[in-house]
Structures are given as C-alpha cells and as structure tokens.
PAVO-713700 format. One record per residue: residue number from 1; residue in three letters; x, y, z of N, C-alpha, C in turn. Coordinates in nm, 4 decimals. Layout:
// residues N
NUM|ALA|X|Y|Z|X|Y|Z|X|Y|Z
...
This chain:
// residues 67
1|MET|-3.9740|0.4122|8.3871|-4.1108|0.3544|8.3914|-4.2135|0.4635|8.4417
2|TYR|-4.3235|0.4628|8.3890|-4.4273|0.5677|8.4062|-4.5456|0.5086|8.4939
3|ASP|-4.5490|0.5579|8.6217|-4.6635|0.5055|8.7080|-4.7871|0.5704|8.6656
4|ILE|-4.8904|0.4977|8.6725|-5.0319|0.5461|8.6473|-5.1089|0.5480|8.7900
5|SER|-5.1457|0.6564|8.8313|-5.2180|0.6594|8.9589|-5.3843|0.6379|8.9345
6|VAL|-5.4290|0.5410|8.9903|-5.5813|0.5154|8.9703|-5.6590|0.6340|9.0364
7|ASP|-5.6093|0.6786|9.1590|-5.6836|0.7765|9.2147|-5.6831|0.9042|9.1194
8|GLU|-5.5756|0.9424|9.0610|-5.5726|1.0659|8.9693|-5.6632|1.0388|8.8428
9|LEU|-5.6568|0.9206|8.7971|-5.7464|0.8796|8.6762|-5.8959|0.8972|8.7175
10|VAL|-5.9305|0.8465|8.8353|-6.0714|0.8560|8.8762|-6.1072|1.0026|8.8985
11|LYS|-6.0255|1.0913|8.9462|-6.0444|1.2211|8.9552|-6.0789|1.2998|8.8223
12|LYS|-6.0053|1.2518|8.7224|-6.0198|1.2973|8.5896|-6.1538|1.2611|8.5242
13|THR|-6.1986|1.1358|8.5521|-6.3204|1.0821|8.4866|-6.4517|1.0984|8.5844
14|GLY|-6.4223|1.1209|8.7080|-6.5447|1.1313|8.7957|-6.5983|1.0122|8.8636
15|SER|-6.5656|0.8883|8.8201|-6.5914|0.7685|8.8839|-6.5131|0.6522|8.8238
16|LEU|-6.4942|0.5411|8.9043|-6.4221|0.4259|8.8579|-6.4946|0.3671|8.7418
17|TYR|-6.6247|0.3688|8.7511|-6.6993|0.3073|8.6362|-6.6851|0.3783|8.5076
18|LYS|-6.6773|0.5141|8.5015|-6.6518|0.5843|8.3784|-6.5135|0.5659|8.3395
19|LEU|-6.4190|0.5602|8.4285|-6.2705|0.5261|8.3913|-6.2607|0.4051|8.3163
20|VAL|-6.3383|0.2870|8.3720|-6.3268|0.1552|8.3016|-6.3800|0.1643|8.1657
21|LEU|-6.5004|0.2305|8.1535|-6.5653|0.2374|8.0306|-6.4819|0.3060|7.9201
22|LEU|-6.4238|0.4170|7.9635|-6.3496|0.5030|7.8765|-6.2243|0.4361|7.8310
23|SER|-6.1636|0.3729|7.9250|-6.0276|0.3058|7.8893|-6.0571|0.1845|7.8040
24|ALA|-6.1536|0.1119|7.8331|-6.1879|-0.0081|7.7460|-6.2271|0.0396|7.6069
25|LYS|-6.3129|0.1458|7.5888|-6.3393|0.1886|7.4668|-6.2200|0.2272|7.3844
26|ARG|-6.1330|0.3068|7.4539|-6.0127|0.3616|7.3886|-5.9219|0.2369|7.3526
27|THR|-5.9085|0.1453|7.4341|-5.8314|0.0346|7.4087|-5.8778|-0.0355|7.2721
28|ILE|-6.0117|-0.0526|7.2640|-6.0676|-0.1289|7.1366|-6.0393|-0.0305|7.0362
29|GLU|-6.0376|0.0985|7.0303|-6.0134|0.1788|6.9273|-5.8644|0.1559|6.8828
30|LEU|-5.7803|0.1537|6.9788|-5.6405|0.1360|6.9526|-5.6191|-0.0036|6.8797
31|ALA|-5.6788|-0.1117|6.9287|-5.6668|-0.2464|6.8712|-5.7286|-0.2449|6.7208
32|GLU|-5.8225|-0.1585|6.7022|-5.8715|-0.1509|6.5563|-5.7876|-0.0662|6.4721
33|GLY|-5.6847|-0.0073|6.5184|-5.5882|0.0761|6.4405|-5.5946|0.2297|6.4558
34|ALA|-5.6628|0.2720|6.5607|-5.6562|0.4116|6.5759|-5.5119|0.4619|6.6075
35|THR|-5.4895|0.5910|6.5759|-5.3578|0.6393|6.6038|-5.3306|0.6760|6.7539
36|LYS|-5.2214|0.6348|6.7851|-5.1881|0.6725|6.9456|-5.1790|0.8253|6.9584
37|LEU|-5.2288|0.8806|7.0575|-5.2284|1.0213|7.0869|-5.0929|1.0609|7.1760
38|ILE|-5.0271|0.9751|7.2093|-4.9015|0.9894|7.2947|-4.7916|0.9150|7.2282
39|ASP|-4.6711|0.9624|7.2788|-4.5579|0.8836|7.2363|-4.5289|0.7596|7.3332
40|ALA|-4.5302|0.6443|7.2831|-4.5077|0.5220|7.3652|-4.4292|0.4246|7.2758
41|PRO|-4.3404|0.3560|7.3449|-4.2497|0.2457|7.2851|-4.3478|0.1414|7.2185
42|VAL|-4.2891|0.0812|7.1227|-4.3761|-0.0045|7.0330|-4.4174|-0.1266|7.1267
43|ASP|-4.3526|-0.1723|7.2205|-4.3923|-0.2815|7.3028|-4.4879|-0.2497|7.4115
44|THR|-4.5325|-0.1261|7.4286|-4.6282|-0.0738|7.5270|-4.7753|-0.1388|7.4876
45|LYS|-4.8352|-0.2034|7.5932|-4.9584|-0.2641|7.5717|-5.0732|-0.1586|7.5525
46|MET|-5.1695|-0.1900|7.4695|-5.2738|-0.0969|7.4435|-5.3482|-0.0413|7.5608
47|PRO|-5.3911|-0.1231|7.6578|-5.4579|-0.0578|7.7855|-5.3805|0.0389|7.8554
48|THR|-5.2455|0.0185|7.8559|-5.1522|0.1108|7.9191|-5.1481|0.2378|7.8421
49|ILE|-5.1458|0.2314|7.7079|-5.1499|0.3519|7.6291|-5.2787|0.4223|7.6484
50|ALA|-5.3921|0.3518|7.6600|-5.5184|0.4133|7.6780|-5.5257|0.5004|7.8160
51|LEU|-5.4724|0.4395|7.9172|-5.4630|0.4979|8.0437|-5.3824|0.6123|8.0531
52|ARG|-5.2648|0.6072|7.9809|-5.1802|0.7250|7.9741|-5.2356|0.8357|7.9036
53|GLU|-5.3206|0.7997|7.7932|-5.3806|0.9166|7.7135|-5.4987|0.9781|7.8058
54|ILE|-5.5547|0.9045|7.8807|-5.6535|0.9630|7.9721|-5.5845|1.0483|8.0786
55|MET|-5.4785|1.0040|8.1302|-5.4002|1.0715|8.2249|-5.3434|1.2156|8.1760
56|GLN|-5.3151|1.2150|8.0515|-5.2660|1.3308|7.9810|-5.3697|1.4169|7.9177
57|ASP|-5.5005|1.3818|7.9491|-5.6184|1.4523|7.8940|-5.6158|1.4574|7.7461
58|LYS|-5.5645|1.3521|7.6774|-5.5768|1.3318|7.5310|-5.7115|1.2714|7.5021
59|VAL|-5.7618|1.2087|7.5936|-5.8978|1.1280|7.5698|-5.9896|1.1780|7.6693
60|THR|-6.1124|1.2084|7.6379|-6.2105|1.2492|7.7395|-6.3452|1.1771|7.6878
61|PHE|-6.4495|1.2079|7.7706|-6.5801|1.1598|7.7282|-6.6884|1.2748|7.7450
62|LYS|-6.7944|1.2476|7.6687|-6.9155|1.3461|7.6741|-7.0340|1.2531|7.7259
63|LEU|-7.1117|1.3098|7.8151|-7.2313|1.2464|7.8477|-7.3449|1.2803|7.7439
64|LYS|-7.4244|1.1744|7.7048|-7.5390|1.2065|7.6194|-7.6443|1.2630|7.7002
65|GLU|-7.7198|1.3517|7.6274|-7.8250|1.4235|7.6778|-7.9482|1.3220|7.6914
66|LYS|-8.0235|1.3241|7.7868|-8.1522|1.2421|7.7933|-8.2569|1.3044|7.7062
67|LYS|-8.3314|1.2256|7.6306|-8.4336|1.2760|7.5488|-8.5698|1.2660|7.6109
C-alpha cells in the first residue's frame, strides 16, 4: 500500500487550497480519458492516481499572470 502524506503534498503545491484545486482538475482529466502518468493497478480510484501523480511531480500548476 502506498501512503500519501498530505503534509508533503501541501509542501509541493504551496497551500491546501492549491492542492485541492490541482487534484480535482487532474481527477476530472483522468475521468475524461486522460492517460495516467504513473503505473497504478486498474482498480485504483482516480483521485488517488491524481494525488500520487502530484506526489511524484508528474503534475504541476502554473499561476496565471495578472493583466
């Protein structure tokens, strides 16, 4: 079993709010058919895959510049 540390995920994203947004967006992408960026068993739930991808730095975010 692979444990996902929320504290480490928050460090990677900078805040809990950004973590929630990033993981939700990635989960939606996976649900719509996006390719998984990590190896995971078929029965692994999409939110878990999204969090593992974030943990392994496979998924990141960019802030939009203010106009």
